[in-house]
C-alpha positions, 0 to 999 in steps of 0.5 A: 500500500502506498504511503499517504500524504493526504488526510490521516486524522490522528485522533486523541489517544489517552491512557485508561484510568485502570492502566494509568502510567506512573509518570511523574512530572516536576516543573522548575524554572531554568536558564536555557540560554547557556544550554542553547549556546552549548548545543550538543549536535547529533551525528547523523549518518545520512543526509536524509536522517538529518533532514527527517530530524530537522537538523540543518547543521549537517549541511555545514559538515558534509558535502551534498549535491545541488538537489539535496541543497535545494531540498534542505532550503525548501524544508527550512522554508516550511519550518519557518512557516513560508508555506507558499514558497516551500510549496513552489520549491518542492514542486520544482524538485518533484518535477525536475529531480532525477533523484528518486528519494528527492522526488518521493519526499518532495511529493510527500511534503508537497501534498502536506503543504497543499492540504494545509492550504486546502488546495484540493484541485492541486492535490487531485492533480498531484495524485493523478500525475503519479497515477496514484488512483489507489490513494484512499484519500483522493475521494476526500479531495474530490468531495471538498473540491466541489464544495464552497470555499471555507471562510472565517469571520472574526469579531473585533474582540477575542472570543472568551469561551468557558471550558471543561476538561474531558476524562483524558484532559482534553479541553472541551468547549461549546460550539454551535453547528447549524444552530445546534449547540454541542460539546467539541474537543480541541484536539491539535492531534486531529488533522481535520475536524470530526463530527460523530455520526449521530451528531451529524444526523441531528445537525443536518450534516450530510456526507458528500458521496457514499464511499468511506475513507480510512482515518488513522487514530492515535493508536494503530487502528483505522476507522471508517470516515466520510467527508462532509461540510458544516455550513455554519460553524460557530465557536463563540462569536467566531463564524466559520462558513463551509468548514470541511470535516469528516464524519465518524461513526459515533460508536468509534467515538465512545469508550467503554470500561470492560466493554460494557460501561460507557465512560466517554463520548465525543460529540466532535473535535475541533481539528488542526484545520481550524487551529491553524487559522486562529490564535488560541489561549487555553487557560487550564486553571481558569477553565476558559479559552480565548480565541482571536484572529492571528496577526502577523508579527516579527517572531525571530524565536519560532519554536512551533511549525507544522509539517503534516503534524504540529511540532514543538521544538524543545531541548534537553539538558545537553542542549540537543534539539528535540521535535515533539508533536503537540497533541492537546487530546493526549492524556500523557506526554510520551516518547518515540524510539527516535529520541533514544538515538539522541539522548543517553539513557540507562536502566530502560525497562519494559511495561505493557499499557493500554491506549484508547482512541477512536476505534477502541483500545489497543495494548502496547509495549512501552519502554520506560525511561527512569528520568528525562528533562525537557526544556521549554519556554524557560521551564524544566519539565522533569519526568520520572518513568516516562514511556515510549509509544509506537505512534503512527505518524505518516509525516516526514519528520521523525518525532521524538515524542508527543507533548500531552495534557499532563504538561499542558494542564498545569498552565496557560497555553498559547498556540499561534501557528501564524507566528510559530509560537507555542508558549506555556505559562505555568502556575507559580505553585506548580513550579518546584525549586524555582531559581 
């Protein structure tokens, strides 16, 4: 099966209460300037390994060809948020390069950039150009390409919306769908907004076409989904017209204890295709969410980008840069095996845990790391017994982990994709041994 560069909707994953991880988190203040200056570089064996880890220092120390140089420059544009320029450069490489890997990865990233911009016709053409008619998602692009263009209408003042937390710690707010008020999760890990099938029927949202597509979840399961459009989607005073979504069977959006007792039901999800277009602050302590129109500013210290998944740049205590996916729907921060190539770890042990996501439960084997410190926004996040999860991330970047709600719930979180800003301000009483 060909690797898909289009819609893979990674839905929230959470650890069940009966199988809770023993991870402990301590937060301190820390001076990260010296660590950044003394940054420890990772020795990558190949150009591609370095690029997949967004490490451009490789270019200064190794000889590369012209196409590889152009690829790295295009990738840098994407990381810096220059999406249209990156799109143009990757298209040139995809068309002109004789290097099969350059063509493959350029096509993959180009597809993601077109998706980000909702350029459905260009996505269809890209699939046809490579005779990719077996692509599961071409029906999705065709459906959305025939729909009215999405548009946003912002009030003059930020929309202030009361918030609750789900059992997994995900922010939940009230929205209005075609005049019906419902509770939606704010989930950065979901590529597209989602509506449960029973809610779609109640709110007069109808699938476009009759065929299902497959949507990836926070585990390795896949669920059936159907493309649709919300004609009138209101978040506070913000109005979104003709918002592209997918409909998922409501049975795949509920979770049962022992298979009998329903412990959680999701009406719908505000996905990344909304979050990328807003400036949002989530105050977990005051239980309120503030949303406004993003305004472009000079942002020299960008630490947040999107390349098929929203990614936050952190460092460890040696100054090594790490790429963590941002998932407000994930109950716990977790690691991937990729981070083990970058950090020194002793005494790893194995533990079996159970994950829940859309589509049901999955048991996985997790590698538990006794101690790890991640540094973000001048804070040290000190984890004890943090584990790996075999996440399914169909993106070019090799993620080192997922930043979840166990960190986010301790403060006020700002997500501003336009300016590449991800920021947490922690409550003072949560900070231990502050200096």
